[in-house]
C-alpha positions in Angstrom: -18.1 11.0 -23.7 -15.1 12.4 -21.9 -12.0 12.5 -24.4 -8.4 13.2 -23.9 -8.3 16.1 -26.2 -10.9 17.9 -24.3 -9.2 17.1 -21.0 -5.7 18.5 -22.2 -7.7 21.8 -23.9 -9.0 22.3 -20.6 -5.6 22.0 -18.8 -4.1 24.3 -21.2 -6.6 27.0 -20.1 -6.1 26.2 -16.4 -9.7 25.4 -16.2 -10.1 21.9 -13.9 -11.0 21.1 -10.7 -9.0 19.0 -8.2 -10.8 17.0 -5.6 -10.0 16.8 -2.1 -9.2 13.2 -2.6 -6.6 14.0 -5.5 -4.9 16.8 -3.7 -4.0 14.4 -0.5 -3.0 11.8 -3.0 -0.8 14.4 -4.6 0.7 15.3 -1.4 1.5 11.5 -0.7 3.4 11.1 -4.0 5.1 14.6 -3.5 3.4 15.6 -7.1 3.2 19.3 -8.0 0.0 20.7 -10.0 2.8 21.3 -12.6 3.9 17.3 -12.8 0.4 16.5 -12.9 -0.3 19.0 -15.7 2.8 17.7 -17.7 1.5 13.9 -17.1 -1.8 14.8 -18.5 -0.8 16.9 -21.4 1.7 14.2 -22.5 -0.7 11.6 -21.6 -2.6 8.8 -23.2 -5.9 7.5 -22.2 -5.1 4.1 -20.6 -8.6 3.3 -19.4 -12.3 4.2 -19.7 -15.0 3.7 -17.0 -18.8 4.4 -18.0 -21.3 5.8 -15.8 -20.8 4.2 -12.4 -23.1 6.4 -10.4 -20.8 9.4 -10.1 -20.5 10.0 -13.9 -18.0 8.7 -16.5 -14.4 8.7 -15.9 -11.0 7.9 -17.3 -7.7 7.1 -16.3 -4.9 9.0 -18.1 -1.2 7.8 -17.8 1.4 10.4 -18.3 4.8 11.4 -17.9 6.3 14.5 -16.0 8.9 16.3 -18.2 11.6 14.6 -15.6 10.2 11.3 -16.9 8.4 10.5 -13.6 5.2 8.3 -14.3 1.7 9.7 -13.1 -1.8 8.5 -13.4 -4.9 10.6 -13.2 -8.3 9.5 -13.2 -10.5 12.0 -14.6 -14.0 13.0 -14.5 -16.4 15.9 -15.1 -17.8 18.7 -12.9 -20.1 20.9 -14.9 -17.9 22.2 -18.0 -14.6 21.3 -16.5 -12.5 18.4 -15.7 -12.0 17.3 -12.4 -9.1 15.3 -11.1 -10.5 12.5 -8.9 -7.4 10.8 -8.0 -3.4 11.2 -8.9 -0.8 8.9 -8.1 2.4 7.0 -9.0 1.8 3.7 -10.5 3.9 1.0 -8.5 3.8 -2.8 -8.2 1.9 -5.0 -7.5 -1.3 -2.9 -8.8 1.1 -2.1 -11.8 3.8 -4.1 -13.8 4.9 -0.7 -15.4 3.0 2.4 -16.0 0.9 1.1 -19.0 0.2 -2.2 -17.6 -1.9 -3.9 -14.7 -0.3 -6.2 -12.5 
């Protein structure tokens, strides 16, 4: 099972992958890699998704050092976590960074 502790450990070590989709979404929301790392390291596990055919994944909700909310969906690629998508949570999908709309 994916654990937030494992994800944080790998992020601290700089050992993670970023999918093409996550990189595109990162650019769309003007997020830097440092901001995403900050959000993961300060984050909580908001949702866990069983294996739906592409492996297990989870939604981590965290904040940058400047207080910007960031969501990161993480999975596993080999021995490293992979950022599947990254975004700033906004209505109508989210009432606030920790509650779905």
